[in-house]
DOKOL-762126 format. One line per 2 residues: number of its first residue (from 1); for each residue x, y, z of C-alpha. Coordinates in steps of 0.5 Angstrom, whole numbers, plus 500, padded with zeros to 3 digits. Layout:
<pts>
NUM> X/Y/Z ~ ...
</pts>
This chain:
<pts>
1> 500/500/500 ~ 503/506/498
3> 502/512/503 ~ 506/518/501
5> 510/520/494 ~ 515/525/494
7> 518/528/487 ~ 523/534/485
9> 525/534/478 ~ 521/529/475
11> 518/531/469 ~ 514/538/472
13> 514/536/479 ~ 517/540/483
15> 518/540/491 ~ 512/536/490
17> 508/531/495 ~ 502/527/497
19> 499/523/501 ~ 494/517/500
21> 489/513/503 ~ 486/506/501
23> 481/510/496 ~ 484/516/492
25> 481/520/486 ~ 485/525/483
27> 482/531/479 ~ 484/537/475
29> 484/541/469 ~ 487/538/462
31> 495/539/462 ~ 496/541/469
33> 500/535/470 ~ 496/529/473
35> 499/524/469 ~ 506/525/472
37> 503/523/478 ~ 502/517/475
39> 509/517/472 ~ 512/517/478
41> 509/512/481 ~ 510/507/475
43> 518/509/474 ~ 519/507/481
45> 515/501/480 ~ 519/500/473
47> 526/501/477 ~ 524/495/482
49> 525/490/476 ~ 529/494/470
51> 535/498/469 ~ 535/506/469
53> 535/506/462 ~ 529/502/461
55> 525/504/466 ~ 526/511/463
57> 524/509/456 ~ 518/505/459
59> 515/510/463 ~ 509/512/459
61> 505/506/455 ~ 507/510/448
63> 515/509/450 ~ 519/515/449
65> 525/515/445 ~ 529/519/450
67> 530/517/457 ~ 532/524/459
69> 525/526/458 ~ 524/524/465
71> 528/530/468 ~ 525/537/469
73> 526/542/463 ~ 524/549/461
75> 526/547/454 ~ 532/550/455
77> 535/548/461 ~ 534/541/464
79> 535/539/471 ~ 541/534/472
81> 538/530/478 ~ 531/528/480
83> 529/525/487 ~ 523/520/489
85> 521/518/495 ~ 515/513/497
87> 512/511/504 ~ 509/504/504
89> 506/499/507 ~ 509/492/505
91> 507/485/506 ~ 511/482/511
93> 512/475/508 ~ 515/473/502
95> 518/469/497 ~ 524/470/493
97> 526/468/486 ~ 529/461/488
99> 522/459/492 ~ 525/460/499
101> 520/464/504 ~ 522/469/509
103> 519/474/513 ~ 521/482/513
105> 524/485/519 ~ 520/491/518
107> 513/493/514 ~ 512/500/514
109> 518/503/510 ~ 521/509/507
111> 525/509/500 ~ 528/514/497
113> 532/514/490 ~ 535/520/486
115> 538/519/479 ~ 543/524/475
117> 545/525/469 ~ 552/527/467
119> 552/532/461 ~ 560/531/460
121> 557/524/457 ~ 552/526/454
123> 556/531/450 ~ 560/524/447
125> 554/520/445 ~ 553/517/452
127> 546/517/456 ~ 550/518/462
129> 544/516/467 ~ 547/514/474
131> 544/512/481 ~ 546/517/485
133> 543/515/492 ~ 538/510/495
135> 536/509/502 ~ 531/504/505
137> 529/506/512 ~ 524/503/517
139> 518/507/520 ~ 516/504/527
141> 510/504/530 ~ 510/510/534
143> 511/514/527 ~ 506/510/523
145> 501/514/528 ~ 503/520/526
147> 504/519/519 ~ 498/514/517
149> 492/520/517 ~ 486/517/513
151> 480/514/518 ~ 482/507/520
153> 481/502/527 ~ 488/502/530
155> 487/496/533 ~ 484/492/527
157> 488/495/522 ~ 494/500/523
159> 497/495/529 ~ 497/489/525
161> 499/491/518 ~ 505/496/521
163> 511/491/524 ~ 517/493/526
165> 523/489/529 ~ 529/494/527
167> 533/498/530 ~ 539/502/528
169> 542/502/521 ~ 537/503/515
171> 536/497/510 ~ 540/501/505
173> 544/507/505 ~ 549/511/501
175> 556/514/503 ~ 560/518/498
177> 567/516/500 ~ 573/521/500
179> 576/519/493 ~ 568/521/491
181> 566/514/490 ~ 558/513/491
183> 557/507/495 ~ 550/504/497
185> 551/500/503 ~ 546/493/504
187> 545/492/511 ~ 543/486/514
189> 536/485/518 ~ 539/482/524
191> 543/489/525 ~ 549/485/526
193> 556/484/521 ~ 559/489/516
195> 554/491/510 ~ 555/489/503
197> 558/495/499 ~ 556/497/492
199> 560/502/487 ~ 553/506/485
201> 556/510/479 ~ 556/504/474
203> 550/499/476 ~ 545/499/471
205> 540/497/476 ~ 538/500/483
207> 540/496/489 ~ 532/494/490
209> 532/491/483 ~ 538/487/484
211> 535/484/490 ~ 532/477/489
213> 534/473/495 ~ 531/472/502
215> 538/474/505 ~ 535/481/505
217> 528/480/506 ~ 525/487/508
219> 529/490/502 ~ 526/484/498
221> 519/486/501 ~ 520/493/498
223> 521/490/492 ~ 515/486/491
225> 511/491/494 ~ 513/496/488
227> 512/490/483 ~ 505/489/485
229> 503/496/483 ~ 499/495/477
231> 497/501/472 ~ 490/499/468
233> 490/501/460 ~ 484/497/459
235> 483/496/451 ~ 477/493/448
237> 481/488/443 ~ 484/485/449
239> 478/484/453 ~ 474/482/447
241> 479/476/446 ~ 478/468/447
243> 484/466/451 ~ 487/459/451
245> 485/454/457 ~ 492/453/459
247> 493/461/459 ~ 495/465/466
249> 488/466/469 ~ 490/474/472
251> 487/479/469 ~ 493/483/465
253> 494/491/465 ~ 490/492/458
255> 484/488/461 ~ 486/481/457
257> 485/474/459 ~ 478/476/462
259> 475/469/460 ~ 482/466/463
261> 481/469/470 ~ 474/468/471
263> 475/461/469 ~ 480/460/474
265> 476/463/480 ~ 470/459/478
267> 475/452/479 ~ 475/454/486
269> 468/457/487 ~ 462/455/483
271> 458/461/485 ~ 463/466/482
273> 459/467/476 ~ 452/469/479
275> 456/474/484 ~ 460/477/477
277> 453/477/474 ~ 450/480/480
279> 455/486/480 ~ 454/487/473
281> 447/488/473 ~ 448/495/476
283> 450/497/469 ~ 446/492/464
285> 441/488/464 ~ 444/481/465
287> 442/475/470 ~ 448/470/468
289> 455/470/466 ~ 459/464/464
291> 465/462/461 ~ 465/457/455
293> 470/452/454 ~ 471/449/447
295> 475/443/448 ~ 477/442/441
297> 480/449/440 ~ 482/449/447
299> 479/456/447 ~ 475/460/453
301> 470/465/451 ~ 467/469/456
303> 459/470/455 ~ 454/474/458
305> 446/473/458 ~ 442/478/455
307> 434/479/457 ~ 432/475/451
309> 436/469/454 ~ 441/469/450
311> 448/468/451 ~ 453/474/448
313> 460/473/447 ~ 465/478/450
315> 467/481/443 ~ 459/483/442
317> 460/487/448 ~ 460/494/449
319> 467/497/451 ~ 464/501/458
321> 461/494/459 ~ 468/490/458
323> 471/495/463 ~ 466/494/468
325> 467/487/468 ~ 474/486/468
327> 474/490/475 ~ 468/486/477
329> 473/479/476 ~ 478/483/479
331> 474/484/485 ~ 473/477/486
333> 480/475/486 ~ 484/474/492
335> 490/473/489 ~ 490/481/487
337> 493/485/492 ~ 497/492/492
339> 496/498/488 ~ 492/499/482
341> 492/506/478 ~ 487/507/473
343> 486/513/469 ~ 479/516/467
345> 475/510/469 ~ 469/514/467
347> 470/512/460 ~ 464/508/457
349> 460/509/462 ~ 453/512/462
351> 453/518/467 ~ 446/515/470
353> 451/509/472 ~ 457/512/474
355> 455/511/481 ~ 456/503/480
357> 462/504/478 ~ 465/508/484
359> 462/504/488 ~ 465/498/485
361> 472/501/485 ~ 471/503/493
363> 470/495/494 ~ 476/494/491
365> 480/498/496 ~ 482/495/503
367> 477/497/509 ~ 482/501/514
369> 477/499/519 ~ 477/492/519
371> 483/486/519 ~ 486/485/513
373> 485/477/510 ~ 482/473/504
375> 475/477/505 ~ 479/484/506
377> 485/484/501 ~ 491/489/502
379> 488/493/496 ~ 489/501/494
381> 485/504/489 ~ 488/511/485
383> 484/513/480 ~ 485/520/475
385> 478/523/472 ~ 476/529/468
387> 468/527/470 ~ 464/532/473
389> 459/527/475 ~ 465/523/478
391> 467/528/482 ~ 460/530/485
393> 460/523/487 ~ 466/523/491
395> 467/524/498 ~ 471/529/501
397> 476/525/504 ~ 477/521/497
399> 479/527/493 ~ 485/530/491
401> 485/536/486 ~ 491/538/482
403> 492/545/481 ~ 498/549/478
405> 502/554/482 ~ 508/558/481
407> 515/556/484 ~ 523/557/483
409> 525/553/479 ~ 532/549/478
411> 534/554/473 ~ 537/559/477
413> 531/561/481 ~ 527/562/475
415> 519/562/476 ~ 517/555/474
417> 510/552/473 ~ 508/546/477
419> 503/542/480 ~ 500/542/488
421> 495/537/491 ~ 490/540/494
423> 483/537/498 ~ 477/540/501
425> 476/543/507 ~ 475/538/513
427> 478/532/509 ~ 483/528/513
429> 489/531/508 ~ 487/538/510
431> 486/537/518 ~ 493/534/518
433> 496/539/514 ~ 498/534/508
435> 496/538/502 ~ 493/545/501
437> 486/546/503 ~ 481/549/498
439> 474/550/498 ~ 468/548/494
441> 468/554/489 ~ 475/552/487
443> 472/546/483 ~ 467/550/481
445> 468/547/474 ~ 466/540/477
447> 460/542/480 ~ 456/547/475
449> 454/546/468 ~ 460/548/462
451> 459/556/460 ~ 455/557/454
453> 451/550/455 ~ 446/550/450
455> 441/545/453 ~ 440/545/460
457> 433/543/465 ~ 429/549/467
459> 425/547/473 ~ 420/552/477
461> 420/550/484 ~ 415/553/488
</pts>
């Protein structure tokens, strides 16, 4: 669970910070940089697996041709460093890449990473990106009470998910030696022994990405958490596709493998079809859903029962129905845990059915007033929207409003544009000072008809 994000020098983010709860809705006008918040999270997730260069190239699905695009620039000047930091609650029980089980010493962690560029190397044709700093520290239970401000049950939730048996040194620290060499130190969970020292300048990956062994259980737990962050970009063609019988049974980031995922759940629990159909009936009239098994062609096809009683295959369903159905299937999967980032969930959904979409997304998120488990998986939802309807349906605690502000930039202190996250008065973020406070009048564009509306409903109320 990602509880805080900080960024400086990443794209248009300067001295940026935001706190997250189980469910979060980011809203704001076009072009302010909402997507850069998602990109910062995705970059960190990619850094847990790939090289720095590969992560920089793959931040956006379209893939950039220049890894330097992740650094802040005003067009003539480009920052030479970017800093990212997250605070996160991780799962204590993990399995390493060799199948060995381990238990993390701490589950509430702060991870910081700094990526730098070398203009001298760029001048001779090299990309010149390198790891300048990496830190992983623990947050103890006393500090957790000061950091977790969203409404929760301390006994059932906070005290069960925040574990700390660590004292003293960080799990990962960085030191610059007398000769200028940057060394990243890996400290053992047991606090004993000498740290393992890694010269950082020429390693292609972060230390977290290179950790695959149960020898470093807490570092590995941090890596597993960042690897679990998912970014939905649902593609109708992928969702309409039939699946092979033996295909992996997890919904893909593009919404693919719906039939395989539902069939996997059906083999565990035959009642799953009726539960998914019941959820789906909130937006379309349907009474049943199933997966047709073609044993000859070894294909699985998802089918939905329409009003006439006939079963329609996924390829005959609308885009909005498929998007909703993908989330319905994910909600039934106890193996789905971690952070889910989803931009513009309103696409393809009629405004009258928007509350059903919002309720489903909130149902996916963990309930912080109850203990976590199979009935309350540790899931977190982060959505971004332009929809006035969706914003009107939000609870003040869940809304994060992004706005453009002017600050001193990295280019010698010149004025630069960046974004700030703001929250409505009375919400937990405003109460605890974790974001700027705004009144409802500041988001009038989301709460009233657009200017020059040609069609409106005039009601005479006596």
